[in-house]
C-alpha angles and dihedrals in degrees: 000000000000117000121233097264094051091047090050091051091050092054093045092047091048094055093037091051091050090051093046094050094048093047092040094059094048091097090055091050091051089064091069105118102214107081100214094042088050092051093052094046093046091047092050093050095043094049092044090052092046091049092054092043093056089048085062088053089050091054102036108029112124095233135047090235093057090046091053092047091048091055093049092050091047089056092049093048092041092057089055089063087073090059093048091049095050091044090053094046093048094048095042094050093047097250125138102222092108090056098042108110094210093051091047092050093050091048092049094048091048093048094048091047094053091043089054090054091050096046093047094045093112088064099050107008090212091135103044145333128216136213135180117253123187101194130114083357135339110281143132116267119206128216111195122218131219094272090059092054092048090052092044092050092049090048093052090048090053091047088052089055088058091049089053092052091053095042091051091052092049091050094047090048089049093235128148108268096198096095088052092049090048091054091047092051091064089070089064093060097076090051089057090047090050091053092048092046092049097046105033138034091236092096129022116253102254135124108279097177093100091062094051094044091049091053090045094049092052090045090053090053095051095039087049090059093041101039116353094062093054091047092049094050097039100032093095093045111101092202140085109282130188118191116212129191123234091274095054097257122141107260104166144338138189126247092257089061091047091055094048095041111031089178088076091072107106092000098112108134095023122114115266095231091054095048097042107016095166091051091048091053091047089050095050093045096038088234132149112263119222114211122188108217127179095265102035146323115288128195125221134192107220121212137155136210129196123249116217131190106194106313095337126092107224101178149309136272113220108206122198110204115197107234095162098130095043092046093048091052090049093048091044090053091049090049093048092048090051091049092048090052090050090046093052092047092047094049092048091048095048097043092047093049096043092046089052090052093046092047092048094047093047090050090049091049091051091051090048091052090050088053091048092244100138095170093055090046090052092051091050092050090050090051090050090049091050090050091050091049091051091049090051091049094049094047088049091051091049092051089067087074090076090054102040106019098097119092116266110258099181129031135177137194107278124192104242103211097051091046090052092049093050091050090048091055090056093060133073099235100163113207095344117124129217126226123185108191101184138050118213145102135267129203104241148121099268098220095050093043089056091046091051092052092045091054091051090049091051090053093049092047088071091057098069092242118175095195132028114195128192126194136171126239132192092266103023144326140282132220114208129185134174098226127104116314121239120265111285090228101098098308092187089077084078087074089066121077096235092047097049096045088064090062106083117231101011099090112201097304098130093044089053090047089052090050091051091048092051089049086063093043092251132132125231127194145140121269098242092195094058110098105169096077132308128327121186115197123202112191138176092056123139104234123195142180120278115276118250112267094252092049099045117113 
């Protein structure tokens, strides 16, 4: 058990420490850059410190009169903390209540009226009465009247208004509200102390609110630097934001950032480049960041801005701006330009080669006619006609680029087997048979899916296949045939226009199929490990279950 003197010292040190801490951090609060926010925060800390300091006077003054006066002044100063708090909340959240002349007049009149009741309490004792208590040490005990509880209830209601303003801003900014709630919870401690002091001898029956408010005021200052500042600056930014300290460690982030980058969860205190290495590289290189989300890939421009408190830089805010549509348009334009260049080169190549063949065959036919060799002339004319037909077919195939070359903007769930059968009917496949082993759906643009399959079938028709089989995989589909396999020397060059034009008879079917696949965002290639014919693999496709019979197209 503590004796009376030690207990007295503990109480005095508690209130004195609260006053010293509040007044000691004033200089730090005065570094807040925004003028009105700074005024409210400084006022809150100064009044909290003054309230606790006059509680020391109430406990330790040498005469009962000074103790009584110290308590009255502590009540007057303590009430001013409500004004400082509301001023801070209004300024911090961007509201105008603290500047509104009518609101300020009402607040001043109310404050002066309550102050008058407190100062004149010795005359009417409506606010409180005092008595001398000798245990555990000699001190004045206070019994509050009804007016005090009305004023206290009104004060707590006004404080709750400030909490609501802050909480609303945190929610709108999609920031974690737990630090705010932790700071708010400190204001409940003095109420508990008051109840214990009133109902048990464990604590003396004095006003403990100044201790709780002092702790709360200091918490607001440090949470302001750690959390409030980032919310204030980024609250109006409708983007993913990650807040870093001055050493590049993750300090905070909003909920938008958490959704885009799940790795941020639990990463507070870790270095940014370790948590989000791709984002760190995009930031340093000022590049666009590609992020694979559940629905689709999105593109973000990554930029950072410094946070300053007074003259000191305290960190950076990394902002991820969604530029998905702009980036897709840019990449689509690049892709189309590249395809147009390939198209022009392919047309030049094909026309030049076929014209050379036609010219040579016509010259040979003319020579044969001069020699009287009609049969040789006929064969040369037929060869020239075949070359002209091939040139016409290839140029016709290439013209589909203008129709189907743009990226697919809208897709729908397409039944796979009917789409395959429709594409098969468009192609002269001779005696080859078609087998579809799986039922299911693919997300695609129906017309271009059918055109892709038809181009693959045209290519395979040149390989003397007896059976063409199609099957679905988890991320796409495969087309298998038992004809002759492609050349082992880098067969994937056949998916490029220049590469396929060198293969006599096939036209540019695979190159067109590759273009149609890329328009969907898919990949197409040969299965290099398949040796019993040719297997074409299309991957990156969203595959689904078959539609119910009544819903199938």
